C-alpha positions in Angstrom: -6.9 -1.8 -52.2 -6.8 1.5 -50.6 -9.5 3.7 -51.4 -8.9 6.2 -54.5 -8.9 9.5 -53.4 -11.8 11.7 -54.8 -10.4 15.0 -56.6 -11.2 17.8 -53.6 -12.8 19.7 -56.3 -14.7 23.2 -55.5 -18.3 23.0 -54.8 -21.2 25.3 -53.4 -21.2 24.3 -49.6 -25.0 24.0 -49.8 -26.0 21.1 -46.9 -27.4 17.8 -48.5 -30.2 16.1 -46.3 -32.5 13.6 -46.6 -34.0 11.0 -44.7 -33.4 7.6 -45.5 -36.4 5.0 -46.5 -37.3 2.3 -43.9 -36.4 -1.2 -45.6 -38.0 -4.6 -44.6 -35.0 -6.7 -45.5 -31.6 -7.5 -43.1 -28.3 -6.4 -44.2 -27.5 -10.5 -44.0 -30.7 -10.7 -47.0 -29.2 -8.2 -48.7 -25.8 -9.6 -48.3 -25.8 -13.6 -48.9 -22.3 -13.8 -49.5 -21.3 -11.9 -46.7 -20.7 -12.6 -42.4 -23.5 -12.6 -40.9 -23.8 -9.5 -38.7 -25.5 -10.2 -35.6 -22.6 -12.7 -34.6 -20.1 -12.3 -31.7 -16.4 -12.0 -32.9 -13.0 -12.6 -31.9 -11.8 -11.1 -28.9 -8.8 -11.5 -26.4 -8.2 -14.1 -24.4 -6.8 -11.7 -21.5 -9.0 -10.0 -19.2 -8.5 -7.2 -16.7 -7.8 -7.7 -13.2 -9.0 -4.4 -11.5 -11.1 -3.4 -8.8 -12.9 -0.8 -11.0 -17.0 -0.9 -11.4 -16.2 -3.1 -14.4 -13.7 -5.3 -13.8 -15.9 -8.2 -12.7 -18.5 -8.0 -15.6 -16.6 -10.5 -17.4 -17.0 -13.2 -15.4 -20.9 -12.2 -14.4 -23.7 -14.5 -15.9 -25.3 -12.4 -18.4 -29.0 -12.3 -17.1 -31.4 -13.9 -20.2 -33.1 -11.9 -22.8 -36.3 -12.6 -20.8 -35.0 -11.2 -17.9 -37.6 -8.1 -16.6 -35.2 -5.0 -16.2 -38.5 -3.4 -14.0 -37.7 -6.9 -11.8 -34.1 -6.2 -11.9 -34.6 -2.6 -10.7 -37.0 -3.6 -8.2 -34.7 -6.7 -7.0 -31.8 -4.0 -6.6 -33.8 -2.0 -4.2 -35.1 -4.9 -2.1 -30.8 -5.4 -2.1 -31.3 -8.5 -3.7 -29.5 -7.4 -7.0 -26.0 -6.8 -7.1 -25.4 -3.5 -9.3 -22.8 -4.9 -11.8 -25.4 -7.7 -12.4 -27.9 -5.1 -13.2 -25.8 -3.2 -15.3 -24.5 -6.0 -17.6 -28.6 -6.9 -18.2 -29.2 -3.1 -19.2 -26.1 -3.4 -21.5 -27.1 -6.5 -23.0 -30.5 -4.8 -23.7 -29.0 -2.4 -25.3 -27.1 -4.6 -27.5 -30.1 -6.2 -28.4 -31.9 -2.9 -29.4 -28.7 -2.6 -32.2 -30.7 -4.8 -34.4 -33.4 -2.5 -34.9 -30.8 0.8 -35.6 -31.0 2.3 -38.9 -29.4 5.2 -40.8 -32.4 7.5 -40.5 -30.5 10.7 -41.4 -27.5 11.8 -44.0 -25.6 14.7 -45.1 -23.2 15.5 -47.0 -22.6 19.2 -47.0 -18.6 19.5 -47.5 -16.6 19.9 -50.6 -13.6 17.8 -48.7 -13.7 15.0 -46.2 -15.1 15.2 -42.6 -12.5 14.7 -40.1 -13.9 15.6 -36.8 -17.1 15.6 -34.7 -18.6 16.3 -31.4 -22.0 16.1 -29.8 -23.8 19.2 -28.0 -23.4 18.1 -24.4 -27.3 18.8 -23.7 -28.9 19.1 -26.6 -29.5 14.9 -28.1 -30.1 16.1 -31.5 -27.3 18.4 -32.2 -23.9 18.0 -33.5 -21.0 20.1 -35.2 -18.3 18.3 -37.6 -15.8 19.3 -39.1 -13.9 19.1 -42.6 -10.8 18.7 -44.0 -11.5 22.1 -45.8 -11.7 24.1 -41.9 -15.5 23.9 -42.9 -17.7 23.6 -39.8 -21.5 22.6 -39.5 -23.6 23.0 -36.6 -26.6 20.5 -37.2 -29.8 19.9 -35.6 -30.8 16.9 -37.2 -34.3 17.0 -35.2 -35.5 20.1 -37.2 -36.0 21.0 -40.4 -34.1 24.3 -40.2 -30.7 25.3 -42.5 -27.7 24.0 -40.4 -25.5 26.6 -39.4 -22.3 26.6 -41.7 -18.8 28.2 -41.3 -16.8 28.4 -44.1 -13.1 27.2 -43.8 -10.0 28.2 -45.5 -9.9 25.5 -47.6 -6.7 23.4 -48.6 -4.3 23.4 -45.5 -7.2 24.3 -42.9 -8.1 21.2 -41.7 -10.1 20.3 -38.3 -8.2 18.3 -36.1 -10.0 18.9 -33.1 -13.7 19.8 -32.0 -15.1 20.5 -28.6 -17.7 22.1 -27.3 -17.6 24.7 -24.5 -19.0 23.4 -21.5 -19.2 26.8 -20.2 -21.2 28.3 -23.0 -22.2 26.0 -25.5 -22.9 28.5 -28.0 -19.1 28.3 -28.4 -16.5 25.4 -29.3 -13.1 25.1 -29.4 -11.0 23.9 -32.6 -7.7 22.3 -33.1 -6.7 22.8 -36.9 -3.9 22.7 -39.5 -3.8 26.2 -40.0 -2.1 26.6 -37.0 -3.8 27.4 -34.3 -6.1 26.3 -31.5 -8.7 28.7 -30.8 -12.2 29.3 -29.4 -15.1 30.2 -31.6 -18.9 31.2 -31.9 -21.0 30.0 -34.3 -21.1 33.0 -36.2 -18.2 32.7 -37.3 -16.3 34.8 -34.8 -12.9 34.2 -33.3 -13.1 34.5 -29.5 -9.9 33.8 -28.4 -6.8 32.4 -29.6 -4.7 29.8 -27.3 -2.2 28.7 -29.3 -0.6 29.9 -33.1 2.3 28.4 -34.5 2.8 31.4 -37.2 4.2 29.1 -39.4 2.5 26.3 -42.2 5.4 24.0 -41.0 3.7 23.2 -37.2 0.2 22.7 -36.6 -2.1 21.4 -34.1 -3.6 17.6 -34.1 -5.7 17.3 -30.9 -7.3 19.0 -27.9 -9.1 18.7 -24.6 -11.3 20.9 -22.2 -11.6 20.4 -18.4 -14.4 22.5 -17.1 -13.6 21.8 -13.7 -9.9 23.0 -13.7 -10.7 25.3 -16.5 -8.1 24.0 -18.5 -7.6 23.5 -22.6 -4.9 21.1 -23.5 -3.2 20.7 -27.0 -0.4 18.6 -29.1 0.9 19.6 -32.0 2.9 18.0 -35.2 6.3 17.8 -33.4 5.2 16.4 -30.5 4.7 19.4 -27.7 1.7 19.3 -25.5 0.6 23.0 -24.5 -1.4 23.7 -21.6 -3.3 26.8 -20.9 -5.9 28.2 -18.7 -9.9 29.4 -20.2 -8.1 33.0 -20.2 -5.3 31.9 -22.7 -2.1 32.1 -20.4 0.1 29.4 -21.3 0.9 27.2 -17.9 3.4 24.7 -20.0 4.7 23.7 -23.3 7.0 20.9 -23.7 8.0 18.4 -26.2 6.7 15.1 -24.8 6.8 12.9 -28.1 9.3 12.4 -30.6 6.9 12.7 -33.2 3.4 13.9 -34.2 0.7 13.9 -31.0 -2.2 12.4 -32.3 -4.4 12.6 -29.6 -4.5 14.2 -26.2 -7.6 13.3 -23.5 -7.9 14.2 -19.6 -9.6 11.9 -17.4 -13.2 12.6 -16.8 -12.5 11.8 -13.1 -9.4 12.8 -12.7 -9.1 15.6 -14.7 -5.0 16.2 -13.7 -4.7 12.9 -15.2 -3.6 13.4 -19.1 -3.2 10.8 -21.5 -1.1 11.7 -24.8 -0.9 9.2 -28.2 1.6 10.0 -30.7 3.1 8.5 -33.9 6.3 7.3 -32.4 4.6 4.3 -31.0 3.9 5.4 -27.5 1.0 6.6 -25.1 2.0 8.1 -22.2 0.3 8.7 -19.0 0.6 12.4 -17.2 0.2 14.2 -13.5 -0.3 17.4 -14.9 0.7 18.4 -11.3 4.2 17.1 -11.5 4.9 17.7 -15.4 8.4 19.0 -15.2 9.7 17.4 -19.0 9.4 14.0 -21.1 10.9 12.1 -18.6 8.5 13.2 -15.9 5.4 11.0 -17.1 4.0 8.5 -14.9 3.8 5.6 -17.7 4.7 5.0 -21.3 2.9 2.4 -22.7 4.7 0.9 -26.0 2.5 0.2 -29.1 4.1 -2.0 -32.0 2.6 1.2 -34.8 2.0 4.4 -34.2 -1.3 5.1 -32.3 -4.1 7.4 -33.8 -6.3 7.4 -30.2 -6.2 7.5 -26.7 -9.5 7.5 -24.7 -10.6 7.3 -21.2 -14.0 5.3 -20.3 -16.7 7.6 -18.9 -15.8 6.2 -15.6 -12.3 6.8 -16.0 -11.3 3.5 -15.2 -9.8 2.6 -18.6 -8.2 3.8 -21.4 -8.7 2.6 -25.0 -6.0 3.1 -27.4 -6.0 2.6 -31.5 -3.1 2.2 -33.4 -2.6 2.6 -37.3 -2.6 -1.1 -38.2 -4.9 -3.8 -36.4 -4.9 -3.7 -32.4 -7.0 -2.4 -30.2 -6.1 -2.3 -26.6 -7.9 -1.7 -22.9 -5.5 -0.9 -20.6 -6.7 -0.6 -16.8 -6.3 2.2 -14.5 -5.5 1.0 -11.4 -2.7 -1.2 -13.4 -1.2 0.3 -16.0 1.7 -2.0 -16.1 -0.4 -5.4 -16.4 -1.0 -6.4 -20.0 -3.9 -4.7 -21.4 -6.7 -6.3 -23.2 -5.8 -6.8 -26.7 -8.6 -6.7 -29.5 -7.4 -8.0 -33.0 -9.4 -5.8 -35.2 -8.3 -4.2 -39.0 -8.3 -0.1 -39.4 -5.3 0.4 -41.4 -3.8 4.1 -42.0 -4.5 5.3 -45.5 -3.1 8.8 -46.3 -6.3 9.9 -47.7 -8.6 8.9 -45.1 -9.5 10.4 -42.0 -7.9 8.1 -39.5 -10.0 5.4 -37.7 -10.3 6.2 -34.1 -12.3 3.8 -31.6 -14.3 5.7 -29.1 -16.3 4.3 -25.5 -20.2 4.0 -25.4 -21.2 6.8 -22.9 -23.5 4.8 -20.6 -22.1 1.0 -21.4 -18.8 -0.7 -21.2 -18.9 -0.8 -24.9 -16.1 -0.1 -27.8 -17.3 1.2 -31.5 -15.1 1.2 -34.3 -15.1 1.1 -38.2 -13.8 -1.8 -39.7 -11.3 -1.3 -43.0 -11.1 -5.2 -44.3 -7.4 -6.0 -44.8 -6.9 -8.7 -46.8 -3.7 -9.1 -44.7 -5.5 -9.6 -41.4 -5.7 -13.2 -40.4 -9.7 -13.7 -39.5 -10.3 -11.8 -43.0 -13.0 -13.4 -45.1 -14.3 -13.0 -48.6 -16.7 -10.2 -49.1 -15.9 -8.6 -45.6 -17.8 -5.2 -45.0 -17.1 -2.1 -44.0 -19.0 -2.1 -40.8 -18.9 -0.4 -37.6 -18.0 -2.8 -34.8 -19.1 -2.9 -31.3 -17.2 -5.0 -29.1 -17.6 -5.5 -24.5 -15.5 -3.4 -23.1 -14.4 -6.1 -20.8 -14.1 -9.2 -22.8 -12.5 -7.9 -26.0 -16.0 -9.9 -27.5 -17.6 -8.7 -30.7 -20.9 -7.9 -29.5 -22.7 -6.5 -32.7 -21.9 -4.9 -36.1 -24.1 -2.4 -37.9 -24.1 -1.9 -41.8 -26.2 0.0 -44.2 -25.6 -1.6 -48.2 -26.4 2.2 -49.3 -23.7 3.8 -47.3 -21.1 1.1 -47.4 -17.6 3.1 -47.4 -14.9 3.2 -44.5 -16.5 5.0 -41.6 -13.6 6.4 -39.9 -15.3 8.4 -36.8 -18.1 7.2 -34.6 -19.6 8.3 -31.1 -23.2 8.3 -29.2 -24.6 10.9 -28.1 -24.5 11.7 -24.4 -27.9 9.9 -23.9 -26.7 6.6 -25.9 -29.5 6.5 -28.1 -28.2 7.9 -31.6 -24.7 7.2 -32.8 -23.2 9.8 -35.7 -20.8 8.4 -38.2 -18.3 10.1 -40.6 -17.9 8.4 -44.2 -15.8 10.2 -46.2 -17.6 13.4 -47.1 -20.7 12.0 -45.5 -22.2 12.6 -42.2 -24.4 9.2 -41.0 -27.2 9.3 -38.2 -28.0 6.1 -36.7 -31.2 5.7 -34.6 -33.5 2.4 -33.6 -36.4 2.3 -36.4 -38.9 2.9 -34.3 -37.8 5.9 -33.2 -37.0 7.5 -36.9 -39.0 10.2 -38.2 -40.9 10.6 -41.3 
């Protein structure tokens, strides 16, 4: 059943932050009727045939859980251990550590649902979160100081994209339904307006930034993608899709490579050095449903897409035309829910995504939980599921901090911070 819309009544923007208490019981003990969480789930039957680093991982033997990482590093130094095997061993150790992850901080600062988040690029306990009302909070959950809060315009101000400025982390870029893409600081000042539609019928749905090329790219709700330099000069403005551009992403290793996702059921790959119009894309990847997101992996070798129904796809950057790895997963679209988007772990070949159980989904089980699912990016196999019975809503966005040890999640009006139980602060 679709979630009920919570009345978006006004309230004071006071931030409610409370630490979570430690629990001795596992989710399995608290939910005996539900499926066990620490299990491998269904995955794709197809794997990549790629020359990239991660391509051979699926066929490698995973080191047993008792293998010493110190010994593996020593063997690698001596030339006795292959780097992919070592990396897979480290990844397996991280997956095992997820059993000790718990919510240790929780905030509900907004009077409308949270819609976007971005981790600070150098400070591992600081993140920025935007809301449907245009509010933005900068939160360092590692200290007791009151978070920085910037009030939005309310209805119609939804923050659709949020990125820290890599050249000055006291600043951040936003795209919004207010009809702008701009650079702001945390004092509430607008430093530069990159795009402005000057009409309520056109708004901006996504953005990305390249430090190396000093470029800003943004997409709007009628299919246009706009490329600008950091000074605000427009390089081009072209209609690349027939409908709303839900996501834009620059390849982290080759920032001239751009991926755009749209509700027109396509993801397109572009070479920014050769863009001349919508027919000049390198590849057009057709999907069965509208697409919420298209994210390059941290090494730039894979592309992860999230549709608005029940499918995740992983494409190989060396072979775009080959069939992708398909991961069946329920995350259907609902009007009053922040769209669910899968993301990559910053250090391991793992995919993180929130689950929205669907009774029509083939593998749906009775009493299925609204978990955070972790998949292996090579095999598509379920590796783990995170769940907190006290925060059992639909979790739309999940993102690990750059160090990869802390997870931030957005669940309706709430911001959840997950970390290992041993590392929680009292």
